[in-house]
N, C-alpha and C positions, 0 to 999 in steps of 0.2 A: 504494500499500499504506500503510495507515495504522500508525503504530508507536506503541506505548506504553512507558514506563518502567516496569519493575518492581521495581527496587532499593530499598534501605532508604535509602542516602546518594548524592548526587549532587554533582558538582564539574565546573564549566564554566570553560573557558578561552578568552579571546579573545586571538589571537596569543601564547600561551604564558604569560598571566598570568590568574589566578584572577579571577573575577568574583563580587564578595561581595554585590552587591545584586541579583541576578538572581533573581526570584521565580518564573520559570517559562520554559520552553522547548518548543515545539510543532513537531513533524515533519508536516506536510500530508499530504506525499506523495512517494513516490519511485518513479520510473520513466522510461519512455522519451516524449521529446517529438518530435513531428513536426511540421515546418515546411516548407512549400512556398514555393518563390520561381521567379522567372523571369528571365533575362537580357535587356539591352537589346538584344544582338546577335540575338537569336532568341526574340520572344514568344511562339512556340509552343513553346517547350522549357521545360517546368515541371519543376525539381529538387526533390527531397525531402531536407531535411537531418534525420537522426535523432540525437538526442542524449538522454543520461541527464541527469535533472534532479531535485533535491530541493528542496522549499520548507518553509517554515515561519516561525516568529515568536520573538522574545524579549519577555518581559515585564520591563522594567527599573523598579526603584523605589529610592528612597531611604527607609528606613524609620525612621531614626534622627534624633534634633534634633541641633542644634549643627551637627557637621561632616557631616551627612548629605548636604547639598545640595553641600558641596565634593566630598566622596567620589563623589556622582553624577556631577557634572561631569566628574572625573577617569576614572570607569569610562566614561563616554559618549565619551572620548577615544579608548578602545581600540576603538569601534565607529565613530565619525565621524572620529577622528584628528587632533583639534584641541586635544589638551593638549600643551603644550611647556614648556621652561625658557628663559626670556629673561633679558636684562640688566634691573636694577632698573626701568628706565624703559619696559619693555615691548618694546625692541627687540631684535633677535636676540643671542643670548649670543655673546660674541666675547672673544678672547684677553686676558686681563689685567683683564676685570671683575672687580669686587670685591663686587658684590652681584646677587641674582638673584630672579625671579618667575616666577609661573606664568601663562601666557598661553594663552587659548582661540582657535583661528583659526577663520575662517568657512569652513572648507572644507566642500562638500556632498557627501558620498560618494556620494549618490543620483544626482547628476549623472553620466552616462554620460561627458561630455567632460571630466569631471576625474578622478575616481577611482572610479566605481561600476562599472565592468566586473568581470567576472570576474577578469581578471587586470590590472586597473589598479594602478598604484603606490601606495603609501600609507605613510606615515612614523608611528612611535610613539616616543615618547622614555621612556626610564627615568632618573630622576634623583634625588639626595640633594641638598638645598640647604645653601650653606656655614653658614646659621643652624643647621642639623641638628647641626652637628659639636660635639663637647665634648674632643677629643684631637688628637693627632699621631702620625704613624709617621714617625721620624727615618731618613734614608739617611746615616750618618755615615761610611761607609766604601765603596769600590768593591765591587759585586757584593751589597750590602744588597738584599734584595727583597720587594716586596709582592705578593701573588696575590689578586686579586678575582675572586669568583663573579659570572656573569652568565647571565640566561635569555633566549635570542635570541627577539626579538619582531618580526625579520624576518631576510631571507636575508644582508642586507648591513649594514654601519655606515658611515653617511653622515658622522657628526660624533662626535666623542669629547673629553669635557673631564674634567679632574680638578682638584680644590682643592689647591692647593699653597702653600707658603710655603717662605721661607729663612733661615737662621741662620747666625752667625759670617761669616766673610770679609770682604771688601771690596769696594769700586767695581771694576766690571769683571770679578769673579768670576764663574764659570758652573757648575753642575753639569750634567752630561750624563746623560741616561736613554735607555733601551731599552724599548721596548713590544711584545709580542707576544701570540698567542693560541694557549692550549692546549686540548686535549680534556679531557673530565672523566673520571677513573678511577671506573667503576662495574662491578658484576657484578650480573646477574640483574635488572635495572632494568626490571620489567614495564611501567611507565608509558612507557618508551622503546622498547618492542616486544621486550625481551630476554627470555629464559626464565629464570625464577626459578632460582638458584642451589641447590645441595643441600649440606648441611653433609654431613662423613664422622665428625665426632665433636665434643664439647664439654662445657661445663659450664655454671654459673650465669653465669659472666663471661667465658668464651671460646668461641670457634668455629674448627673447624680444617676445612678444605676441602683435602685432599691433592693436590698437583699444581695447583691452582688459585690459591689465594691466595699466589702466589710473587713479588709485587712486591717492591721493595727494602725492607729494614727501615725501619719508620716511614711508609711511603707512605700507610697508611690513617688516620693520627692526623687526628683532626677530621672524618672522615667518619661517616655515619650507618649504622647497620645495623638493617633492619627485616626481622622473622619473617614470612613469608608463610602458614606452616602450621605445624602441630605444637601443643604446649600453650602455646607464648608468641606465637602468631600475632597480628598486629597491634601488637605491642609493638617500641619502637625504642630504641637505645641509642647514646650518642657513643661512638665508637672512640678509647681513649686509648693503644693499643700495638699494633704489628703486627709479626710476625716471618717471614720469607721461608723460613727452613730449617723451620720448623714448619708454615708455611702457616697460620698462626694469626691472629687478631684478638683483642683484650682490651677490656674495658669495666670500669667501676668499679661501677655499681649493678648488684646480683645480678638477675637474672631468677628468676621464681617457680619455675621448673621448669628443670633441666638440658638444654642442647641435647642432642638425640638424631639420631643419623645417619638422614638422610633429610629433616630438616627443611629446608623451603625457606627463602632469605632473599634479600635485595638490599641492596647497598652503593652508597651515592652521596655525594656531596657532598666530594670531595677533588680536587684536580688531578693529571693524571697527567704523565707525563713524555714525552707525545707533542704536540709542536708542531703546531697546524693549519698544516700545510704550505703551504697556499694563501695565507696572510698573509704579506706581507713584513715583516719586523721595521721598527720605526718608531724613529727616533732624534730626540731633542729636548733642548732645554736650557731650565733653570731660573735666570735670572741673579740676581745678588746686587742689583742697582739696580732690578729691577722687583717683585722677591719679598720682599726683606729686611723682617722685620717686618709683613708684609701677609698676608692671606689672599685669594688671587686664582685665577681660573679659568685653568688651562693648557689652552686649547682647540685640538684638532688638526682643521682644518677637512677637507672631503672632499679638496682638494688636498693638504694635508700627509700624509694617509692614503694617497691613491694608489688605483689600479686594484684592487689584491689586496685591498682592505679595502671598497670602494665597488661594485665591479662583479661580476656572476656571481653564483650561488647558493651562497654559501662556507658559510651556517649553516643549519641545521635548527631552524625556529621550534618553540619549546616545550623545545628541548634545552639542557642547561647547558654552559657553557664557563668558561674561566678566562683573565683578564687578567693578565699577568706584567710588572711593571713594576721594573725596577732599575736602580740607579746604576752606569754604565760609566766614570765619570771625575769630576773635579772640578779647578778651579783655586783650590779653599780656602774655599768657601761649603759648608754642609749643606743640602741640600733636604729638605722634609718633605711629607707628605701629611695632609691633614685627615681624621680619622675620627670615627664618632659611635658611642657605646656604649649610648645610650639605647634600652633595650628596645622602646620603642615605634616606634623609626625604623629597627629592623632590618628589612630584607627579605630577604635571603640567609642572613644570620647565620653567615657565613664570612670569615674573613680569616687570611692566613698571613703572619708577619713572619719573614724569615730573614735572619740575620746573616752577611755574605760567603758567601753561597750562593746560588746561581740556580737550582738544582735543586728538585721538587717534594718534597722529604721534609720532611714538617711536624712537625718536632721543636719549633718555636717556634709552634704552632697559637695562634692567640688568638680564644677563643669569643665571641660575642656582640658581634662589632664589624664595622663596615662602613666602608669608604672612601667619601668623599664623591666621587661622580663623575656624570657625565652622558653616556649614550649615546643617539644617535638613529639609530633603527633605519630601514632601508628594505626594504620587500616589495614584490616585483613579482607576488605572487600574489594579491593582495586581502587580504581578511579571511580567517583560518583559524580555525574553532571547533571545540574539543574537548569532547565531554561524556564524562565517566565517570559510569558509572552501576554503583555498588557493591551487592553484595547483603547487605554486612555494614559495619557502623561502623567497623571496623578497615582496611577500603580493601585487603582481600587477594583479592576476586574479584569478578567482574562482567564488563561488556562496556565497549568504547570506540568511540564515534562519533567519527570524523574529518571534518570537512567543509572540504575545501580550496577556495580560489577562490571565497568565499561574495561574492554580489552583493546590495546593498542595494535592494530596491524601494521601501520608503517608511519614514519616520520620523515617528511622530505621538506627542505633538506636535511643533511645529518646535522646533528648539533655538537659533533666531536669537537670543532674550532671554537663553538659559541659564539660566533661573529655573525650569524644569519639574522635577519631582521624580519623574515617572512617565513611560513611554514604551513603545510598542509599536512594534518594528523588524520590518517584514516582509522575507524574504530569500529568495535561492535560490541553489543551487550545482549545478555540474556535474562534481563532482570529490569523491567520499567513500569511505569504507571502515568496516568493520565488523569489530573485532577483539575476541577473549577476553582477558580480564585473568587 
């Protein structure tokens, strides 16, 4: 079956991350594939294997100058899996490293013996570099916490690093930290398959949903509300207050038209109070002797994280989660996390800093800041591609194609030299779905 896209706006993700230099994607066919084979035990026994399979191609191009080639290489890393963060000398990033660099490995994702099968393991890294940082978040007291938003690029986390420093204290002092994973608090998030929520009342600066928006006061501060229907369809506002007794959220910049009963909306971008129970809480230290006056990576390896972080399918690719990092004790020194506030360096745009509180009530939400961190995700399901085909520029209606377990047939031209700025990637997959937005 030949497939055509008819929307006015399109967005495509590779393993949960937007692909900004993708100029086209084709679906060649979708249907059943019949494969005959015979066993050595019985050469006259011919068996038929019937599978569903889709095929197509991506057209990737770097269109701008300057950073175009670099962006293109990083984007191809989502396809080929060859972009990672390393020590400044190019070796693997390790605990106490104080510099970092981007490396491109020689992984051939089209080699079925490596990672080119439908379910072959692959790694994807998300990172902010120490050089991107321009500030600190201090952990001066026990239970001071920081919440870091992350978008899963794999089902597991293989390695995790946080850029940290230490101040005050003396030799042999150490801060103890704990780290765990929480779900995101969201309502009506159609991008994740939820049904759009319905307002019961509102104004130009408030929305009420009786019996639904009953999370504890302040829970939605820092989240984003997006209107999916009505006079304000497509508009978004950052939430500045939420009240559980009134089931109401508030924002500052007034909408053109008051919210009406029945208007569809979605809320996303705040941590919930539900820990991702499959992840065991991790404990680690930041010592005065190693981190005082220095900015270094505190790297937690797969061994440090343990099987609950590195094994099983714990995360859903493309879904947002939150890391909670808090100080549980100190022998005298103060631990610090490096952050960036530069607009062009913000990926999630979300950061929560809480004084002596580990619950996710975001009364001290910090907008437009991001912790400098490194996460190496592992996917056991190959490459996942999601195509959002919107019928409007406000991204409120359309269809979503989800292609799981994508297998790469070919990548042209070769990326051995990593100098190409255009490529065509042929692919197949045997697990897909088609949903309305």
